[in-house]
N, C-alpha and C positions, 0 to 999 in steps of 0.2 A: 544455509540461511534459515532453514525451517526451524531449528531450535530457538534462534533469536526471535523470529516472528511469533512463534507460538508462545514464548515467554512474555512478549509484549502484549499479546492478546489477553493473557491472564491478568497482567498488570493493569490494563486499561479496560477491563470488562465493565460494561455499562456506560462507558464514556466514548469509546470508539468502536465501531463495527468493523470487523475484518472479513474480507471476502477473498477467495482464492480462485484464480482463473487458470484453467489448464490450457497453456499456449498451444498444445498439440491437438486440442479438440476443435474440429472444424466448426462446431456450433458457437465458438467464441470469436470467430474471425471478425465479425462486425464490431464487437466491443473492442477488440485489439486495434482495428482500423481507427475507430473513434478516439481511442486514447493515444494513438501514435506509437504503438508497441513495435519494437524492432530488435530487441536484444533480451537475452535471459541472463540473469534475472532483472526484472524491472518492477518497481514498486510505485504505487500512486496513492497519494493522499487526496481524497475528494471531499468537497463540502456536501451538505445535505441535498443540494440540487444536482450533484453529479459533476460539478466543475472541478478540474484538476487544480489543486492548491500547490502541490509539490510533486515532483517526479524524481526518483532515484534510479540510477542505472548501475548494475554491478554490485559488488559487496558494499553493504552499509552496516555500520556498527550499531549496536543497540543504543549507544549514547547519541548518535546522530538522529535516530528515530525519536528517542525520548525528548530531545531538545525541541523538535518541531511539534510533537504531540503535546508536550507540557505547555508550550506557548499558546497553542490553540485551545486546549482544554480550559485554561485559566481565563480566557476572554469571556 
């Protein structure tokens, strides 16, 4: 999934900020709990206030991400 996500990060530079959380790092446990994390990989799309807009679990195609990103970026 990393190549897909990194490619999207380039495509949406300046429009969407991408952050990566190491699920094995104990320092991220509280964030994982807040998000409801329980499976790898999981992807979250958050608004500017940190609210979850969309959550994906497992493999996600670039087209699935793009559809949601494009919808939000155009608003």
